[in-house]
N, C-alpha and C positions, 0 to 999 in steps of 0.2 A: 853515198852520193857526196861529191864535193861541194862544200859550202863555202863561198868566198868570205874572206874575214872583213867584217864590218867595222869600220873605224869607230872607235867609242871615245877617244880621249879629246873632248872638246878642251881640255885643259881647266884648270881652276878659274872660277869666275872672278877671283880677286875683289871679292867684296869685303869692305871693312866690316868690323865687328858689328857696328850699328846698322850697317845695310843689310847684312845677313839676318839679323833679328828682327829687322822691320819689313822683310820681303819674303819670309819663308811662309808661304800661303798654303792654304788647303787646296791642293790642286785636283780637280776632276776632269775638267773638259780639256785641258792642255796636257793630258798624259799622251806620251807617242806610244802606241802598241806596236808599232812596226820595227822597233829597235830592241835587241837583246840587250840586257844589262850584265856585263861580265861579273862573274862571281868575285873576281878580285876586288872590283869597286865596292861590292857589297862588304867584303870582308874589311876594306879599309875604313869604310864607314863605321863598321861595328867594332873595330880597335879603338876608334875615338869614343865610341859609345862606352866602351868598358871603362874609360877614364871619369865617367860621371860619379857622382856620390852615390853611395849605398848604404842603407842603414845597418850601422855596426859593421860595415865593410863586409858583409856576408855574401855579397855578390851572387845572389840567388835567382838571378833573371836569365832567361834564355830567349833566343830569337829563332823561330821556325821560319826558314825561307821555301816558299812554295813556289816552285818553277815547273814542276811536271804538269804538262797540259791537262791531263785527266784529272789530278788532284785540284788544280786550279779551278777547273769547271765545276767540279763537285763542291768546292768550297765557296764558289761564287754562288751556286744554287742555294747553298745554306744560307748565305748572306742575304740574298733576294728574298728567300722564304721568310726570314727573319724581319725584313723590312716591310713586307706585305702581309704577313700572317704570324705575327710575333706569338710566342708561346705564352706570354702573360701580358696582361694590359700594360700599355706603356703610358708613362706620366709626362706628358710634354708642357702641361701648364706651370704657371709660376712666373716670377719676375724675369724680364728680359730688358736689356739695353738695345736690343737691335731695333732699329726702326723699320717696320713692316709696311712702310708706304712708299709710293713712287719707286725711284730706280734703286732704292736700297731695300726693296721690298722682298718678301718671300720668293716671289717668282724666279729671281735671279738664282738663288739657292735651290729651289726645286728643278729648274732646267738643268743645273750641272749635276744634280743628283740623278736625274733621269738619264743623263749622259752616262755616268758611272754605272747605272744599272744595266746599259745597253753593252758597255765594253769590259765590263770587270773581269770576266773570265779570260779576256784577251790581254790584259795587262801582264807584262812579262815575269813580274815578281809580285807575290802577295806575301807580306810579313806578318807573322802572328807572334807578338811578344808574348812571353809567359813568365809568371812569377812561381816559384816553388814554395810551397806551404806545408807545415807539419799536416794540417787537416784544413778543410774549408771553414771551419769554426772560427778561423782567423778574420773572415769576413762579417762575422755577426757583431764585433765590438768596434764602435767608431774609432776608438784609439788605436786598436791593434790594426784596424783596417787602414787607417791613414798611414801607419808605418809600413804596411805592406805595399800600398800603392806608391808611397813615397820611395821605395827601394827599386822601383822599375821605370816609373815615369821620366825621372832625369836621364836615365840611359836612352829611352826611346826618343825623346826630344833632341838629344845630343845626335843621335843617328840622323833625325829628320834634318837637323841643321847641316851635318856633314853632307847629307844627300843633297840638299839645295846648293852647297857650295861647290858641288861637282856637275851641277847642271840637271839633276834628278828631281822629281816631283813626288811628293807624298801627300796623303790625307789619313787622319785619324778617322776610322769608322768602327761601329760596333754592333750592328744588326745581327751578325752571325752568332753573337753570343746569346740569342734567344734559343739556339740550337748548339750551345757549347758541347754538350755531351757528345753529339753526334760528330762534331768537328773534331773532338778529342779522339774519336773512333778512327775517323779518316786520317789524321795525322799521327796516330800510335802514341797519344799523350796518356799518361797516367791521370785520369780526370780527378781522383780524390787528392792528389797531391801537387797538381800543375794547374794553375789558374791562368786562362787566357785573358789577356787584357784587351785587344783590339785586333783588327785586321786593316793592315796598312799597304794599300796598293803603291808600288814603286816602279817608276818608269822615267826614262828621259822626258824632259818637258819640251813642248812645241814652243820654241823661244825661251829665252832665259831671263827676259826682263819682267820683273814683277814690281808692283807698286806697293807702299804701305796701305793697309785697309782704313776704312773710315772708323774711328773709334769715338767715344764720347770723350769730352775734356778730362784730362787726368784728375782735375779737382773733384770730379764726381765720383772717382773711385778710391781716393786717398783719405784716410781718417788719421786724425793725430790724437792720440792717447784715449780717445773716447768714440764710440760709434756715430754719435749725433754731430761730430765736428766736421763731416765731410759736406763741402758746399760748392 
């Protein structure tokens, strides 16, 4: 059956570096599930991600792009299951700088999350970034673990920035990791030597204008020479 070509080249958004860094949002509600994302656009973003620093230049990360509708649906089901019925108790308590009152409150985040629950299987691309390990024992030691995550997170963030610069939206999510072994089976990943880091929906955004988010004053997060010095 003939499928008409859908134009995808909005062209670069021509954001300055500061605009790009300050407006790359976690996009849930404004993901356009009606427009396919061409493979070449994903490859362009990945080529930029390859330039991110990697521990000892080992370049041991991989991106798994899930575009097949059946696999997307199955992966989305694992994600929903991880969100509503996690395999282990989830710890969400602890310090937070987010203001959970008034318009900055949890209800706005919850609404966008509920929307993502509803549409996740329809998002044209689900990205599962992975890091290769000798064994999962690497995740037991904090120092080694920091090096492991530090060898993949810069690449993922570079991909998300590159996506934003092209009019694509992304959001870092992790609920499916509650059922990582099942996801590994679904995607054909060697579970013992390949660690999944996240599940990132990728789609064109509905509109391209995003604003900087509300954040606490920088003086509240910066410390000079000593922990107690931040004021």
